[in-house]
N, C-alpha and C positions, 0 to 999 in steps of 0.2 A: 504493499500499500503506501502510496506516495505520500512523504510528509506534507502538513499543510504549511503553505507559505503566507504571511502577513506582512506588510509594510513595515519597515523599520520604526518609523514614527509611531505607528500604531501599537507595536510591541512595547515601545518606552512608556506609551501612556498606559498600557495595559498593567505593566508590571512594575512595581516600586522598587524592586531589587532585580537587576537583570545583568547576566554575564554575557556578553557578545563574543562569540567564538568565529574564527576565520582564520585562513591560511595568510601568509604573507602577501602583501599587496593588494587584499580586498577591500580595503578602506575602513578599517577598524577605526583607527584614529580619526578618519576623516568625518564618519559617522558620529563620534563622540564629541569634536568640534562643531558638527552642523548642530547637534543638539544644544550645545551650547549658545550659538549663535541664534536658534530658533528661540529658544528661551529669552535671551536679551532683546529679541524684538517682539515678543509676548504672543508668539505663535504657538510656544510650547511651555508647559508648566510656569504658567505666566505670574505667579506668585512668588517663585522660589528665585533664588540666586544661584547661578551656575559657577560651579568651581572646577577647573581642569586640573588633574594632578598626573604627571608621569610617574609612575610607581618607582622607577628605576631610580629617579632623583630623590624621591621621598627616602627609598632605602639609604642611598648614599650619605644623604644629609643626617639620618637618623642614626646611622652607624659611627658617623664622625663625633655626634654630641652624646652617643653612648645611651640612646634611649627612643624607642620607637613610639611616638604620640602624634597620632593624627590631627588632635585638636591644636596642639602647639603649631605644628607645621602649617595647617591651614591658616591658624591666626599670623604666623609669620608671612606666609604668601599674599595674604591680602593686606597686609602692612607696607610690605614692599611695593606692592602695586597702588598704594596710596587709596585702597577701597575700605578702611575701617580698622579696627583695632579687635583684641581678643575679646572684649565684653559684648560687641556687637555681634562677633561669630557665634558665640555662645547662646546670645539669645535667639538669634535664628535657628540654630540647631536646635534649642529646647522649642521652637514654634514649628519646627518641622518646613522650614522654609529654605533649605539649602538642596541644590541638584548635585549631587557630588560625583564627577566622571572620573574614575579611575583608569589610566590607560597602561596597558603592557604588563599585566602580573606575572605573565610568563618570561618577561626580560630581567626579573629580579634575580639577584645572584643566588647561587644554592644557598651559600652561607647566612643569607638574609631574609630567604622566603619564609621560613616558620615565623619568624617574629613579625614579619609584614602581614601574613595571613592572619596571627593572632590579634594584631592590632585593629586589622579590618573589621573581623567578627567582633571584637570587643565594642569599636566604634559604632558598627551598624546595630549591635544589640542595645546600646546605651541611647542612641539617638535614632530610634526605629521610625520615626514620624518622618524623617526626610525619604529623599530619593536617590538611590544608589544605581549607578550603572558603571560595571567593571567590563573592560576588554581584555581578551586572551586569545593566543596564538593556539592553544592547544587544550583538548578537554581533560587534561590529565587529572587522576582522581586526587591527586595530594594538592593541586590547585582548586579543588571545588569550595564553595561558600556555602554553607548551611541557608536555607531560605531564600537562595537566589535561582531563579529561572534562567536556563540556558537556552539562549538562540543563537543559531548559527547564520552568519551572512551568506545568502544564497548567491552561487556564482551567476554569471550572466547566462541568461537562456538565449536560445539561437536567436529568437526574435529580437532580442535585445542587442545582441551582437551585431546583426544585420543592421538594425537601425543606428546604432553607434557608428559602424563603417559608412553608412550612406551620409550621416552628418559630417563624420571627419572628413571624407572626400569631398563633399559638397563645399566646406570651409577651404579646401586646399585648392578646388578647381574653380571658385568664385561664381562666377555667372554660367558656366558652362554644364547646363544639367545632364547633356547627352554624355559628356565626359566623366562625370561624378557617377552615373549609373554606370558605365562601362568599368571604371575602376573599382567600384563596389561590388559588382556582378561578379568580376574576375576573384577579387579578395576572397568572397564568400566560396566561389566554386572551388578555388585551389586549396582553401581551408578544409574543405570536406573530402579531399583526398584522401585514400587510405595511409599513403605515406606521411601524411600529416597529423596523425592521429596523436603523437606526443605534445606536438605544438598546440593543437587544439585544447589540450589541457590548461595551457598558460592562459588564453586568451579569455577565460571567464573572468578575469580581474579587470578593473579600470585601468591600471597602471600598465598591465602586460598587452592588454588590447590596443592602448593608446600606441605603445611602441611596436605592436605588430603592424598598423597601419603605416607606421612610418618606415619600418624596414620594408615593408611590401612595396610602397611607393618608390623607395629607392632601389630595390633589387628586383623586384617583379616575381619574387618567389619567398617561399619560407625556408629557413634554415631545418634541417632535420634534428639537430641538437640542442637541448636547451642551453648548454654553453655557449655554442655558437650564436643563439638569440641574444643572449647577455651582451657577449663580445660585440656583436653588431648595433645592439642598442646603445650601449656605451660609447662605441664609436661615432655613432651620430649625435648624442648629447654633447660630448666633447669635440666633436668636429664645429659647433657652433661657438665654440671658445675661440677657434683660430680665426672666425669671422668678426668676432667682437671688436669694438673699438672702445677706448675708455680707460684703459689702464695705463696708469702713469709710467712714463719713461720705457716706451716699447721696446727700446734698445736692449733692456735688461732682459726681456723675455725672449729675445731673438734665439731660435733653436729648440724653444719649448713645445717640441712637436708631441704629436699624439703618444707615441710610446713613453714620453718622459711624462705624460699626464697619467697616463695608466699607472704606470711604476710609483709613481708619487702616491696617488689613492690606494693602490694595492699596499705598499708599504704601511699606510695609515689603517687600513683596513685588516691587515693581518695582526699587526702590533697589537691593537686595540682589542681585536676578536678572542686574540690568544689570551688577553688579560682579563677576558670577560667584560670588556668596557662597550658598552652599545651606546653610552653617552660620554662625551670626553672634552676636556678643557680646551679653550681656544688656544692656548699657549703649548699644547702639544701637537696640534696641526701645524701652527707657525714654525715650530721647530724642524719639523720634515722639511716644509717649505724653505726654510732658511737654509738648510743643508744642501738643497738643489741650487739655490741662487748662488751659494758660496762656491760651489763647484762647476759653475759656468766658465767657460774660458775666459780670461781676461778681466773678470771680475773680483773687485778687492772693495768692498762694501764696509764702512765702518758699521757697529755693532747697532748703533741707532737708526742707521740707513736700511739695514738689513731687517731690522724690526718694522719699519715702515713698509718696506716691499712685501714682506712676506704677509702682513695683515692685508694689503690691498690686494694681493693674489688672493687670499681666502676669501675676501668679500665677492671677488669676481667668480670664484668658484660657485659661490652660493647663489648668487644673483643669476647667473648666465645659465647653469646646468640643473641647480637644485639636487646635485648627488649628496650635498652637505647642506643641513638646514639648522639654523640657530634655534633650539628648543627652548633655552633659557637665556638671560643674559650672561655670554661667555661659555655657553653651554651647546656644544653640536653633537650630531649624530648623522649618519648616512640616513637619506630621505627613505630609504625601504632596506629593511635587514638584508633581502635578497641580493642586494648590491654589495653589501658587506661580505656576506658569504662567498658569492662569487669571486671577488677580488681576493680574499683570503686563498681560496683554491687556486687560484690563477698563481699567486705568490709562490706556493708549493710546487706547482710543476713547472715554474719558470726556470729551475735549475737545471740546466742542459749537462753540466757535469755529474757524472752517475753517482760519484761519491756523495756530492753535495745534495742530489735528489733523493739517494737512499736516507740521509740523515733529516730531510724535510718530511719525508713520509713517516720515519720513526717518530717524528715529533708530532705527526697527524695521528698516528696510531695509539699515542698515550692518551689520546681523547676517546677511545673507543667505547668507553660506557658512557659518555657525555652526550645525553640529546641533544643538546644546543648545537654538538658538532654534526649531527646527521645531514644535512643538506651539503655542509661542505666535503664530506666523504663521499657523496654521491656525486658532486660537481667535479671533483678531483677524479675520480673514475673515469668520467666522460672525457677528461682532457688529457689523460696519460696515453702514450701511444702503446703502451704496453702494461697493463694493470696486476700482470701476475705477482709482481714483488708486492704490492699494496695488499692484495688480498692474502697472502701468505703471512704477511706481518700481521693483519688483522686477526687472522686465525691461530697464530701463536698466543698472541696479546689475550685474546678469549679463552684459550685453554688453560693460560697461567691463572685465570682468575681463580679456578677451582682446584687448581692443582695440589694446593697444599693442605686441603681439608679432607681427612680421610672419611668422613661422614658422607660428605658430599660427592666424593668419588664412589662411595657404595651406592650411593643414589643413581649416579649415571651408569654405574655396572647395572644395577637392577633394570632401568630403562631399556638398555642395549639388550640385556639377556630376554626380557619380555616381547622385544620388538621381533626378536628372532623366532619366536614361537608362532609368528603368524606367517601367512603365506607369502610368497616373494613377490607379489604384483605390486604393492606400493614400495617405494623405495625404503631402505632401512632407516635413513636419517628422518623421513617423513613419520615412521611409526615409533622412533624415539623421541621425537618432538611431541607426539600425540600421547604417549603414555606418561611423560614428564608432565605434561600439561594438567593429567588428570589429577595430580596433587593440589593443583591450584585453585582457585575458585569456581564456584559452580558455574559462573557467566563465561570463564575461560574454557570449559569444559565444552560448552555447547558451540563455542565458534571452532574449537578444535575439531568436534565431530563432524562440522560441516564443511571444515577446510581440507581435511585429509580425503585422499581416496580411500574409502574404508572398504575393507572386504566383511565377511560376516563377522571373524573374530573380532575386529576392531569394533564394529557396530554392535555386537553382544557386550562389549567391555563399556561402551558409551552408555548403553541403556542400564547395565548394571549401577554404573557411576550415578545415573539420574534416579535411579530406584532409589539407592541410598539416601539421596538428597530429599526424595518425597517422604521416605519412611521417617526421616530424622528430623522434618519440619514440626517445630513446635506447636503444637495445635490441642484446643480444647474439644473440637468437633471430630470425637472418635469415631462417628459413623461415616462421615464423609473421608477421614483418614485410612478407615478400613477397605473403603471401596477404592480408593485410589491405589493402595498397595497392593489389592488382590488383582485389580485390573493388569497393573504392571507387571506383577509376578506371571500373570497369564500370558501376556504378550512376549515377555522374555522366555518363557518355556519353550515356545514355539521355535526359537533360535537354538536351543541347546541340543548339542550332539552327543556331547559326552554323558554316558549313563549315570555315573555316580553324582554328578553335578545335578543332573536332572532331577534325580531321587531326592538328593539333599533339599534342592528348592520346592518340590513337590511337598515333601513333609512339612517343611517351613509354612507352606500356603494352607496345609490342612489343620495347622496349629490354630490359626487365626479363627476368630469367631465368625460367623456367618453374619450379613449384615441385616439379617432378618431377626437376629437376637434382639433382645430388649436393651433400651438405653443402658439400665443399671448394670445388666449382663456385660456389655461392651465396655463400659466404665470400668468395671472391676477387672475384666481381663488387662486392658491397657495400664491399669494401677499395677497388678501383680505380675504380669508376664511379658509386659512390652519389652523393657530393657533387655532381659535374658533374650528373647525373641531375636531382638535386633543385632547383638552381641553374635548369635548364631548365623546370622545371614551375612554378617562382615565375616566371620571365620570361614564361611562356605566359599564365600568369593575369593577371599585370599588364598585360601588351599586349592581350590579348582582352576582360577583364573590369574592367581599371581598378580592381582592388583587390590589397591586399597589397603596397602599396609600402612601401619601408622608411622609415618615419617614425623620427626619431632624436631624442626629446625629452630635454631636460636634465632632471635632479631636479626644478629648480623648475618647468619646463613641466608636468611630470606631474603636480606638485601643484596646480597653475593648472588643468589639465584636470578634475582630480579634482573640486576645490570648482566648477568651472564645470558639470559634468555634474551633481553633486549639487543644486546652487541651481537648474538647469533642472527636476529632478524635483520640486524643492519646488514651482516655479512651476506644474507642470502639476497636482500635488496640491492646490494652491490654487484652481486653476480648476475642477477636478473636485469640489470640497468643497461643492457645493449652495450656494454663496454668490452675494450680489447682484453680478453681473458683466453688463455689457450684451451683447446678442450682437456687436455691432460691435467693442469691445474685444476680447473673446474670440478672434473670427476673427482681428483683427489680430495679435494676440500669436501664436497657433498658426501664422499664415502666416511669422512673421518669427524664430520660434525657430531657434539654432543657424546661422545666416546670419553671414557675415563682414560685417565695416563696410563694405567697398565694396558688397555687395549690399543692405544696409540703407539707404546713401545713394543707390544707384540707384533702389530702390522709393521714397524721399521725393522724388527730384526728378522720378519719374514720375508722383507722386501716387497712388500705390497704397496 
């Protein structure tokens, strides 16, 4: 069933606590700013005062002060803007007259996120009368806020893409309607070609659709790779820099060609991204610009002159390309995180010396468990002439995550042994992933059951897992629970081929009271026999199917397993990203994923 879609303004009016989700470039920040403007103009939340907060800035400011306090921060923000003081703010909060727009909760550093979330929850609980809207790039469970309704910014529909293209080319061609129709029709027709499927995934957002029209108008076609699209888009944006006039003392910038501009921005992107800085001070940017000017042939500027020139160039970058924007006084960021990620990946693959490239890849792999680096991994894969070395380094780092924990090694060993008991049709790595997932949450089980190519054995195990979940549900409706368990057991018995297992399940089913019994008898059975009955069911499943063992992971082990699983998922995504990985390397990695160290060493010893 298709999800219901409602206009963004309608969603903001309907929910007083809203979390807006969406991928990079879809307009989350723009939407929040639009709400602030509409509020100021009396078109939305007429009696409220909008306050826009970049959560990354709030976290950094709070860390420096040693205390996370939104009331203090908002009061300071209003005071700096000359809009009031803390007493006015508190009165507005108590009266429920604040529209608080919190942008980029996913951009907060890992070290700060717990404190930031705690403060937001506390603030929203204390001043519940107000209107709160938070934007987030991901729907990750740990970033959830109780009481908030999640909505996701919908991508452009095909009709919206067509309308946008028609208007874009109409502006380009000015008065020639026939030329506009020709451009927009060809744009849509080529976009729909099968070979451009990956590109179609990008143009559902305003930013990339605009760049797509621009690239198409210049090239007459679409690039096949996302990285090539980013490259052409940046080349076009920075090309306007060459045409610009108005930078003082043009002789200083003589020779500042496109490659140098890319190099400068790539350096800034990689250094800040490595340090988890999505917002950075103006002085840091000017430092890199000054280094470039200082190294130009024949230039010898005094420190004060260099400072002025670097500041002028920064303003030119901001004004002419919008790649860097000033978020607050003296605080800049890349206009879109996607640009920072792409330029970071570009810096990694820019080392043509093999030794230097290997070092860069090792540095990248050190972030294999950091979800913020996911896009950088995928972009780097796409730009490498050969990605064999990268995926091998990733595999080694992922295996090392669990290598030193004997209990986790036993867990992996069990998953491998169980997977070998199933017929050979699904790949072993698929089966290992399936059985390791059975120990996770019920929600994960359902997704894995659908995602895997299931044979009868795996389907039976999924059904047994769901049976245990249903039978373990805490409920006082014993009649309904009896009917659910009885029906589930009946369905499972049809799939059971093992005579001993069939007999055990049949006996357990016969122990259950018939649903025709009186409510008193049912309640008595559940009170006296249910716990032991469920234990017998778990034991039968463990004995005959070798699943549902009681794995007791410590909180630290749970965290390691989560990182291990996510890193393996990233590795699979990299292998499936249409990158340059040789068949032999791909086959070896797929054959050895999710194996214990003992099995890896045995394979190496056998020369497999």
